[in-house]
C-alpha positions, -999 to 999 in steps of 0.1 A, spaced: -737 -713 611 -716 -743 616 -718 -776 635 -692 -793 658 -675 -806 627 -675 -774 606 -696 -792 580 -726 -771 576 -730 -744 547 -755 -723 562 -745 -687 572 -760 -652 576 -783 -640 550 -762 -629 520 -728 -640 536 -699 -655 515 -692 -627 490 -715 -639 464 -705 -625 428 -702 -631 393 -670 -635 372 -678 -619 339 -657 -625 309 -655 -623 273 -624 -625 249 -617 -586 254 -629 -580 290 -629 -598 324 -642 -583 356 -663 -592 388 -697 -581 398 -708 -582 432 -743 -597 438 -756 -571 465 -792 -565 452 -820 -590 456 -827 -589 419 -801 -583 392 -812 -578 356 -783 -588 332 -789 -573 296 -779 -547 270 -807 -522 280 -800 -490 297 -819 -500 327 -799 -534 334 -783 -537 366 -755 -555 349 -751 -541 314 -732 -559 288 -731 -553 251 -739 -579 224 -766 -597 244 -805 -594 246 -820 -562 262 -830 -586 291 -811 -618 289 -810 -630 325 -823 -625 359 -807 -635 391 -830 -634 422 -817 -636 459 -848 -657 472 -862 -661 506 -840 -691 512 -808 -672 507 -803 -689 472 -792 -673 441 -816 -682 412 -807 -678 377 -834 -674 351 -820 -672 313 -846 -653 293 -822 -652 262 -802 -677 241 -774 -693 262 -762 -724 280 -761 -734 316 -736 -758 328 -762 -777 352 -793 -797 343 -820 -772 359 -844 -801 366 -818 -819 387 -799 -790 402 -823 -768 416 -849 -758 442 -868 -738 416 -891 -752 388 -886 -741 353 -868 -752 321 -845 -721 319 -840 -717 356 -812 -731 382 -801 -725 418 -767 -713 415 -739 -731 434 -702 -721 434 -687 -727 399 -719 -726 381 -716 -709 347 -738 -697 320 -734 -678 287 -751 -648 271 -739 -641 237 -699 -635 238 -701 -634 278 -693 -665 301 -707 -657 338 -695 -678 367 -711 -677 400 -690 -677 430 -698 -677 468 -676 -689 498 -681 -724 507 -691 -717 542 -722 -699 528 -732 -719 497 -760 -741 511 -748 -769 488 -734 -801 500 -709 -796 529 -674 -787 518 -688 -785 482 -692 -821 477 -692 -857 492 -660 -866 513 -647 -897 498 -668 -899 466 -701 -897 453 -714 -929 468 -701 -923 503 -720 -917 535 -724 -881 546 -745 -869 574 -771 -842 565 -769 -807 575 -793 -793 599 -824 -775 588 -816 -742 570 -822 -712 592 -854 -692 588 -842 -662 571 -876 -645 574 -879 -647 611 -846 -638 626 -849 -619 657 -813 -607 660 -815 -590 625 -784 -608 614 -802 -629 586 -824 -606 571 -840 -610 537 -851 -574 532 -817 -557 518 -804 -548 553 -765 -553 555 -754 -582 573 -725 -581 597 -707 -616 588 -683 -615 618 
């Protein structure tokens, strides 16, 4: 959804090709976030299975607000202050925005989502600098009550066109 000036970052449920860039010294690949809950760990049942980390190292939940929320269960670093950056409480949780990164053992994971769907500041930041005025976005769509079915939080595929 965009306004007349194209400044909003609200889109259809799950739009914007949300994914992780997963890298270590020996490997690099992309992992698409297509499920509403992704467990990251070394255990056989992990959705994203990586060697040399805890059995359950992290969880990413696609929540009812169309946000991707990281909870880090094992040792690792996040590049954001979770108290200042998120809509979810917790010392080890943060709402992921494009470019957000975290570590798990020898792995560095970077969240990516196309800007039109990232729900952050319009165009990924304030135009003209941090202290410039920027009109607020309209209210986020209610993804739980969409009669057209294009913004559904129940895992149904979304036509982004």
